C-alpha positions in Angstrom: 117.5 115.1 113.8 119.5 117.5 115.6 121.1 121.1 115.9 123.3 121.5 113.4 122.2 119.0 111.0 121.2 119.7 106.9 118.1 118.3 105.4 116.9 118.4 102.4 113.1 120.1 102.9 110.2 121.2 101.2 109.3 124.8 101.9 106.4 124.9 99.4 103.8 126.2 99.9 105.4 129.8 100.6 104.3 133.5 99.9 106.0 136.5 98.7 109.9 136.8 99.5 109.9 133.2 101.5 112.1 130.7 100.1 110.8 128.4 97.8 111.1 125.0 96.6 112.9 122.0 98.2 116.7 122.6 99.4 118.9 121.9 102.0 118.1 123.7 105.4 120.1 123.6 108.9 118.5 122.9 111.8 118.9 125.5 114.4 117.2 124.6 117.5 118.2 123.5 120.6 118.1 119.7 120.6 116.5 119.9 124.3 113.3 121.3 122.2 113.7 118.4 119.5 111.1 116.3 121.3 108.4 118.7 119.4 107.2 117.3 116.1 108.6 121.1 114.9 111.8 122.1 113.7 113.5 125.5 113.7 115.5 125.8 110.1 117.6 128.3 108.3 117.6 127.4 104.2 120.5 127.5 102.4 120.8 129.0 99.4 123.3 129.6 96.3 126.4 131.8 97.2 127.2 135.0 95.8 129.8 137.3 96.6 127.6 140.5 97.8 126.4 138.5 100.6 129.9 138.6 102.2 128.6 141.7 103.2 125.4 140.7 104.7 125.2 140.0 108.5 122.4 137.6 108.2 124.3 135.2 105.6 126.7 132.4 106.5 129.2 131.2 104.3 129.7 127.6 104.0 132.1 125.6 101.6 131.0 122.2 100.3 132.6 119.3 102.0 131.7 115.5 103.1 130.7 116.6 106.4 128.1 118.7 105.2 127.1 117.1 102.1 127.1 120.0 100.3 127.7 120.2 96.2 128.2 123.8 96.1 129.4 126.6 97.8 126.3 128.2 99.6 124.9 130.6 102.2 122.6 130.0 104.8 119.8 132.6 105.2 119.6 133.8 108.9 116.2 136.2 107.7 114.8 133.4 106.6 114.9 131.5 109.5 110.8 129.1 110.3 109.5 126.5 112.3 108.2 124.0 110.4 107.1 120.4 110.7 109.0 117.9 110.7 107.1 116.1 107.9 108.3 118.8 105.5 112.3 117.1 106.5 112.7 115.0 103.5 116.7 113.4 103.9 119.7 114.0 106.0 122.4 115.5 104.1 125.0 116.1 106.4 125.5 118.1 109.2 127.3 121.7 109.5 130.9 122.5 111.7 130.6 123.9 115.0 132.1 127.1 114.1 129.4 127.3 111.2 126.7 127.0 113.9 128.4 129.2 116.1 128.0 132.0 113.3 124.6 131.3 112.7 123.8 132.1 116.3 126.0 135.2 115.5 123.8 135.8 112.4 120.6 135.6 114.6 121.5 138.2 116.7 122.0 140.5 114.5 118.6 139.7 113.1 116.8 139.8 116.3 118.8 142.9 117.9 
């Protein structure tokens, strides 16, 4: 489980506006802290045109490398730390430019 990989993750149970159900997520934490049984992830959601205007949403097109089947958005406002046991199976990995865009979007969230 490495930074930039896309995994199918069971996010339930949740509360309030937290993203629910099983969905693809990108691992964000640096591999140097990967020895912990926790991962920091950002969930993906179906792409909506207005997400292009939202600074914490990163658009990702499906391709062989990431293993996605449809255009999606990575929601960096929904970042969370969770147990590796929630990660069901690897779907793929994001390109370096997508990972860098995620880091920029996180900067917007935490600035």
